[in-house]
C-alpha positions as CSV (number, residue, x, y, z in Angstrom):
1,X,0.0,0.0,0.0
2,X,1.4,3.3,-1.0
3,X,0.5,6.3,0.9
4,X,1.4,9.8,-0.3
5,X,1.3,13.0,1.7
6,X,0.4,16.0,-0.3
7,X,1.2,19.6,0.9
8,X,-0.5,22.6,-0.5
9,X,1.7,25.4,-2.2
10,X,0.8,27.8,0.6
11,X,2.5,25.4,3.1
12,X,5.6,24.9,1.0
13,X,6.5,28.6,0.5
14,X,7.4,29.3,4.1
15,X,9.6,26.2,4.3
16,X,11.6,27.2,1.2
17,X,12.1,30.7,2.5
18,X,13.3,29.4,5.8
19,X,15.8,27.1,4.1
20,X,17.1,30.0,1.9
21,X,17.6,32.2,5.0
22,X,19.5,29.5,6.8
23,X,21.8,29.0,3.7
24,X,22.6,32.7,3.5
25,X,23.3,33.0,7.3
26,X,25.7,30.0,7.1
27,X,27.5,31.4,4.1
28,X,27.9,34.8,5.9
29,X,29.2,33.3,9.1
30,X,31.8,31.2,7.2
31,X,32.9,34.3,5.2
32,X,33.2,36.3,8.5
33,X,35.2,33.5,10.1
34,X,37.6,33.3,7.1
35,X,38.1,37.1,7.2
36,X,38.9,37.0,10.9
37,X,41.3,34.2,10.3
38,X,43.0,36.1,7.5
39,X,43.2,39.2,9.7
40,X,44.9,37.3,12.5
41,X,47.3,35.5,10.3
42,X,48.2,38.4,8.1
43,X,51.6,40.1,8.9
44,X,51.7,43.7,10.2
45,X,52.3,46.3,7.6
46,X,55.8,47.8,7.6
47,X,56.3,51.4,8.7
48,X,55.8,53.9,5.9
49,X,58.9,55.7,4.4
50,X,57.7,59.0,5.6
51,X,57.7,58.0,9.3
52,X,61.2,56.5,8.9
53,X,62.4,59.7,7.3
54,X,60.9,61.7,10.1
55,X,62.7,59.7,12.7
56,X,66.0,60.0,10.9
57,X,65.6,63.7,10.5
58,X,64.8,64.1,14.2
59,X,67.8,62.0,15.1
60,X,70.1,64.0,12.8
61,X,68.7,67.3,14.2
62,X,69.3,66.2,17.8
63,X,72.8,65.1,16.9
64,X,73.7,68.4,15.2
65,X,72.2,70.3,18.1
66,X,74.4,68.6,20.7
67,X,77.5,68.8,18.5
68,X,76.9,72.6,18.2
69,X,76.1,73.2,21.9
70,X,78.2,70.7,23.9
71,X,81.7,71.8,22.9
72,X,81.2,75.5,23.8
73,X,79.6,74.4,27.1
74,X,82.6,72.1,27.8
75,X,85.0,75.0,27.0
76,X,83.1,77.4,29.3
77,X,83.1,74.8,32.1
78,X,86.8,74.3,31.7
79,X,87.4,78.1,32.0
80,X,85.2,78.4,35.1
81,X,87.0,75.4,36.6
82,X,90.5,76.8,36.0
83,X,89.2,80.1,37.3
84,X,88.0,78.5,40.5
85,X,91.3,76.7,41.0
86,X,93.3,79.9,40.5
87,X,91.0,81.7,42.9
88,X,91.6,79.0,45.6
89,X,95.4,78.8,45.1
90,X,95.8,82.6,45.3
91,X,94.1,82.8,48.7
92,X,91.2,84.9,47.4
93,X,93.1,87.7,45.7
94,X,91.5,86.6,42.5
95,X,87.7,86.6,43.1
96,X,85.9,83.3,42.7
97,X,83.4,82.8,39.9
98,X,80.5,82.9,42.3
99,X,81.6,86.1,44.0
100,X,82.1,87.7,40.5
101,X,78.7,86.5,39.4
102,X,77.0,88.1,42.5
103,X,78.9,91.4,41.8
104,X,77.8,91.2,38.1
105,X,74.2,91.0,39.2
106,X,74.7,94.1,41.2
107,X,76.5,96.0,38.4
108,X,74.0,95.2,35.8
109,X,71.0,95.9,38.0
110,X,71.5,99.6,37.2
111,X,74.0,99.9,34.3
112,X,73.0,103.4,33.3
113,X,73.3,105.4,36.5
114,X,75.1,108.7,36.7
115,X,76.7,110.1,39.9
116,X,79.0,112.6,38.3
117,X,81.3,112.7,35.3
118,X,83.7,110.1,36.6
119,X,81.1,107.8,38.2
120,X,78.8,106.3,35.6
121,X,77.3,102.9,34.9
122,X,78.9,100.3,32.7
123,X,76.3,100.8,30.1
124,X,77.3,104.5,29.5
125,X,81.0,103.5,29.3
126,X,80.3,100.8,26.7
127,X,78.2,103.2,24.6
128,X,80.9,105.9,24.7
129,X,83.5,103.4,23.6
130,X,81.3,102.2,20.8
131,X,80.7,105.8,19.7
132,X,84.4,106.4,19.4
133,X,85.0,103.2,17.5
134,X,82.1,104.0,15.1
135,X,83.5,107.5,14.4
136,X,87.1,106.4,13.9
137,X,86.2,103.3,12.0
138,X,83.8,105.2,9.7
139,X,86.4,107.7,8.9
140,X,88.9,104.9,8.2
141,X,86.4,103.2,5.8
142,X,85.7,106.4,3.9
143,X,89.4,106.8,3.3
144,X,90.8,103.3,3.3
145,X,88.4,101.5,0.9
146,X,88.7,104.1,-2.0
147,X,92.4,104.2,-1.4
148,X,92.6,100.4,-1.7
149,X,90.7,100.5,-5.0
150,X,93.0,103.1,-6.4
151,X,96.2,101.4,-5.2
152,X,95.1,98.0,-6.5
153,X,93.9,99.4,-9.8
154,X,97.0,101.4,-10.8
155,X,100.4,99.7,-10.8
156,X,102.3,103.0,-10.3
157,X,100.4,103.9,-7.2
158,X,100.8,100.4,-5.8
159,X,104.6,100.7,-6.1
160,X,104.4,104.1,-4.6
161,X,102.4,103.3,-1.5
162,X,103.5,99.8,-0.7
163,X,106.7,100.9,1.0
164,X,104.8,103.5,3.1
165,X,102.2,100.9,4.2
166,X,104.8,98.4,5.0
167,X,106.6,101.0,7.1
168,X,103.6,102.4,9.0
169,X,101.4,99.3,9.5
170,X,103.6,97.5,12.1
171,X,103.7,100.6,14.4
172,X,101.8,100.0,17.6
173,X,98.5,102.0,17.6
174,X,99.3,103.5,21.0
175,X,102.4,105.1,19.5
176,X,100.1,107.3,17.5
177,X,98.2,108.5,20.6
178,X,100.7,111.2,21.6
179,X,100.6,112.5,18.0
180,X,96.9,112.8,18.3
181,X,97.1,114.6,21.7
182,X,99.6,117.0,20.2
183,X,97.6,117.8,17.1
184,X,94.0,117.7,18.4
185,X,94.7,119.0,22.0
186,X,92.0,116.7,23.5
187,X,91.7,113.2,24.7
188,X,88.5,112.3,22.8
189,X,89.7,113.3,19.3
190,X,93.1,111.7,20.1
191,X,91.4,108.4,20.9
192,X,89.3,108.6,17.6
193,X,92.5,109.4,15.7
194,X,94.1,106.3,17.2
195,X,91.2,104.2,16.0
196,X,91.3,105.7,12.6
197,X,95.0,105.1,12.1
198,X,94.9,101.5,13.3
199,X,91.7,100.6,11.3
200,X,92.8,102.0,7.9
201,X,95.5,99.5,7.1
202,X,93.5,96.2,7.0
203,X,90.9,97.9,4.7
204,X,93.5,99.3,2.3
205,X,95.5,96.1,2.1
206,X,92.6,93.7,1.7
207,X,90.8,95.9,-0.8
208,X,94.0,96.4,-2.9
209,X,94.7,92.7,-2.9
210,X,91.1,92.0,-4.0
211,X,91.4,94.4,-6.9
212,X,94.7,92.9,-8.0
213,X,93.1,89.4,-8.0
214,X,90.3,90.3,-10.3
215,X,90.6,87.9,-13.4
216,X,92.3,89.6,-16.3
217,X,89.5,88.4,-18.6
218,X,87.1,90.7,-16.9
219,X,89.4,93.7,-17.6
220,X,89.8,92.6,-21.2
221,X,86.0,92.6,-21.7
222,X,85.8,96.0,-20.1
223,X,88.5,97.2,-22.5
224,X,86.7,95.7,-25.5
225,X,83.4,97.3,-24.5
226,X,85.3,100.6,-23.9
227,X,83.8,101.1,-20.4
228,X,84.6,104.1,-18.4
229,X,86.7,103.9,-15.2
230,X,83.5,104.5,-13.2
231,X,81.8,101.6,-14.9
232,X,84.8,99.3,-14.4
233,X,84.8,100.2,-10.7
234,X,81.1,99.8,-10.1
235,X,80.2,97.0,-12.4
236,X,83.3,94.8,-12.4
237,X,85.7,95.6,-9.6
238,X,83.2,96.2,-6.7
239,X,81.3,92.9,-7.0
240,X,84.5,90.9,-7.3
241,X,86.3,92.8,-4.5
242,X,83.4,92.7,-2.0
243,X,84.5,89.5,-0.1
244,X,88.0,90.9,0.3
245,X,86.7,94.3,1.4
246,X,84.4,92.8,4.0
247,X,87.3,90.7,5.4
248,X,89.3,93.9,5.8
249,X,86.3,95.5,7.6
250,X,86.1,92.6,10.0
251,X,89.8,92.8,10.8
252,X,89.6,96.6,11.2
253,X,86.7,96.4,13.6
254,X,88.4,93.8,15.8
255,X,91.6,95.9,15.9
256,X,89.6,99.1,16.7
257,X,87.8,97.5,19.6
258,X,91.1,96.2,21.0
259,X,92.8,99.6,20.7
260,X,90.0,101.7,22.2
261,X,90.4,100.0,25.6
262,X,94.1,100.8,25.8
263,X,93.6,104.3,24.5
264,X,90.9,105.1,27.0
265,X,93.1,103.8,29.8
266,X,95.7,106.5,28.9
267,X,93.3,109.3,28.0
268,X,90.7,109.0,30.7
269,X,87.1,110.2,30.5
270,X,84.1,107.9,30.0
271,X,84.7,104.6,28.3
272,X,85.1,100.9,29.1
273,X,88.9,101.3,29.1
274,X,88.7,104.1,31.6
275,X,86.3,102.1,33.7
276,X,88.8,99.2,33.9
277,X,91.6,101.6,35.0
278,X,89.4,103.4,37.5
279,X,88.3,100.1,39.1
280,X,92.0,99.1,39.3
281,X,92.7,102.3,41.2
282,X,89.9,101.4,43.5
283,X,91.3,97.8,43.8
284,X,88.0,96.4,42.8
285,X,89.1,93.2,41.0
286,X,85.6,91.9,40.6
287,X,84.6,94.8,38.4
288,X,87.8,94.4,36.3
289,X,86.9,90.8,35.6
290,X,83.4,91.8,34.7
291,X,84.8,94.5,32.3
292,X,86.9,91.8,30.7
293,X,83.8,89.7,30.0
294,X,81.9,92.7,28.7
295,X,84.7,93.7,26.3
296,X,84.9,90.1,25.0
297,X,81.1,89.8,24.6
298,X,80.8,93.2,22.8
299,X,83.7,92.3,20.5
300,X,82.1,88.9,19.8
301,X,78.8,90.5,18.9
302,X,80.5,93.0,16.5
303,X,82.4,90.2,14.8
304,X,79.2,88.1,14.5
305,X,77.3,91.0,13.0
306,X,80.0,91.6,10.4
307,X,80.2,87.8,9.6
308,X,76.4,87.8,8.9
309,X,76.8,91.0,6.7
310,X,79.7,89.4,4.8
311,X,77.7,86.1,4.3
312,X,74.7,88.1,3.0
313,X,76.8,89.9,0.3
314,X,79.2,87.0,-0.6
315,X,79.0,84.4,-3.4
316,X,78.3,80.8,-2.5
317,X,81.8,79.5,-3.2
318,X,83.3,82.2,-0.9
319,X,80.8,81.3,1.9
320,X,82.1,77.7,1.8
């Protein structure tokens, strides 16, 4: 006997839909499991080149920073250490670094006081010395740089002035101070005259050497173009001579700042040199040491400013 069970179409439709949903869910779960497995087993992505480059740049920057800062700090520490040892071995006749530092705080707490013509703060003394240097140096530049151009440009003038320059340049600047006192009848113009006479030689010599080292091809082109002497000086000589001229200016400023201290010690008045001598007469060694550091820092700032000026107006190959 055969028995058959018949279902109506209305009953079969829900069963088919349920089976289809179960199949889709099973497929989705297997796909999710495979993706999770792949995510777990997949290796981590390597670091991007940009992050590696950033790390290297930061390491190079840190290394260059310490190479620039650490040696000067070691040198300064060595100086302070030697200073402390000398102060200890001399029984306190040379003040210790700490005592000098405390005195410096007191001096620079009011650097621009005035208690009379011979009792003024260190700020006024430095400004007066800088004023004398600026006047004497400016006059030397106005005379020395054109003289260097002319001496280097013309062979006859070069042979004429070279013996005079060789004779007068080695003379100590302080030897010119009595001549200034005799001629100008005053301490301030005599000090300016001393600055002038000691600053003019580096500018004349370096400018003349720069003119003589201008390539001959440049001068041949100027001769072919029939340029005037003014055009040759402004368009050919000046750009080529500028590095030499700025080197002479640097040397002249350093010499001028050295000389003004000694000149003011002899002439008196207001100035950092006179301040050193006055403190020595008062046996105030702490202020003398402070003045030494002030003179060194001001000279360093002047040289740094001129180096920046020379770098700004110098060709790349000369900068290197």
